Each structure stands twice: as structure tokens, then as C-alpha cells.
C-alpha positions as CSV (number, residue, x, y, z in Angstrom):
1,M,12.8,-55.3,58.0
2,L,14.6,-52.2,56.8
3,I,16.2,-54.2,54.0
4,L,12.8,-55.5,52.8
5,G,11.4,-52.0,52.9
6,I,14.3,-50.7,50.8
7,I,13.8,-53.5,48.3
8,L,10.1,-52.9,48.1
9,W,10.6,-49.1,47.7
10,G,13.1,-49.8,44.8
11,M,10.7,-52.1,43.1
12,L,7.9,-49.6,43.3
13,L,10.0,-46.7,42.0
14,G,11.3,-48.9,39.2
15,A,7.8,-50.0,38.3
16,A,6.7,-46.4,38.2
17,A,9.6,-45.5,35.9
18,Q,8.8,-48.5,33.6
19,W,5.2,-47.4,33.5
20,L,6.2,-43.8,32.5
21,L,8.4,-45.1,29.7
22,R,6.0,-47.8,28.5
23,G,2.9,-45.7,28.2
24,N,-0.3,-47.6,27.6
25,S,1.4,-50.9,26.6
26,R,0.3,-54.0,28.4
27,Q,3.6,-55.8,28.3
28,P,4.6,-57.7,31.4
29,R,6.8,-55.9,33.9
30,D,10.5,-56.9,34.3
31,W,10.8,-56.9,38.1
32,G,14.5,-57.4,38.1
33,E,15.0,-54.3,35.9
34,A,12.5,-52.4,38.1
35,L,14.4,-53.2,41.3
36,V,17.8,-52.2,39.9
37,A,16.4,-49.0,38.2
38,G,14.5,-48.1,41.4
39,L,17.5,-48.5,43.7
40,L,20.0,-46.8,41.4
41,G,17.4,-44.2,40.5
42,S,17.1,-43.2,44.1
43,F,20.8,-42.5,44.3
44,V,20.8,-40.7,40.9
45,G,17.8,-38.6,41.9
46,G,19.4,-37.7,45.2
47,L,22.7,-36.8,43.5
48,L,20.9,-34.6,40.9
49,G,18.8,-33.0,43.6
50,G,21.9,-32.2,45.6
51,L,23.5,-30.6,42.5
52,I,20.4,-28.5,41.7
53,A,20.0,-27.4,45.3
54,G,23.7,-26.5,45.5
55,E,24.6,-29.1,48.1
56,G,27.5,-30.5,46.0
57,L,28.2,-34.1,45.0
58,E,27.3,-35.6,48.4
59,L,24.6,-38.3,48.2
60,Q,21.5,-37.0,49.9
61,P,18.2,-38.9,50.5
62,S,15.9,-37.9,47.7
63,G,12.2,-37.6,47.5
64,I,9.8,-39.6,45.5
65,I,9.8,-37.4,42.4
66,G,13.6,-37.2,42.3
67,S,13.8,-41.0,42.8
68,I,11.4,-41.6,39.9
69,I,13.3,-39.2,37.7
70,G,16.5,-40.9,38.6
71,A,15.0,-44.3,37.8
72,V,13.8,-43.1,34.4
73,I,17.3,-41.9,33.6
74,V,18.8,-45.2,34.7
75,L,16.3,-47.1,32.5
76,V,16.9,-45.0,29.5
77,I,20.7,-45.4,29.8
78,W,20.3,-49.2,30.6
79,R,18.1,-49.8,27.5
80,A,20.3,-47.7,25.3
81,L,23.4,-49.7,26.3
82,R,21.5,-52.9,25.9
83,G,20.4,-51.9,22.4
84,G,16.7,-51.7,23.2
85,S,14.4,-48.8,23.1
86,T,12.6,-47.0,25.9
87,K,9.4,-48.7,24.8
88,A,8.8,-52.4,25.5
89,S,9.3,-54.5,22.4
90,S,6.5,-56.7,21.1
């Protein structure tokens, strides 16, 4: 049950990050990208939160805002490496 909760949480965070980057576009959501960005974004957000709070490089559980910010960062980097843009292509 915990694994399913973590997967669902990652998908929701990734979907929120895609929504923030996409704006008002009605393009279909890429759920695989949302899952990876959400899960990695939680770790990135926790790491950045720890650095800002002065806790060092130890991974800490992050909050919703830090996780979404991390997911946005992951999506921007992922799309840049893939050669796409942060906006969904038509």
C-alpha cells in the first residue's frame, strides 16, 4: 500500500509540474514523465530545502511546495536534454 501511495504521490506532483510548465494548453498529459518528474522532484526539492535550511546535503523529506519545485526543475532539465521546450509541442 505504501508503494502505491508513493507512486500516486509522484504522479500527482509530476502532473502539477507539467501543468505549471504547460500553462493553458490542452495537450494530453504524459503520465510516465509525470511519474518520474514527481518522484525525482521530491528528492530534488528535499535536497534544495535541506541546503536552504542549512541542514547540509542529507536527503530530507520535503513538503508539497518543495516537491513541486523539484519536479519543475527535473522537467526543465529533462526537456532541455531531450531537445524539447518547456511548453508542450503541437
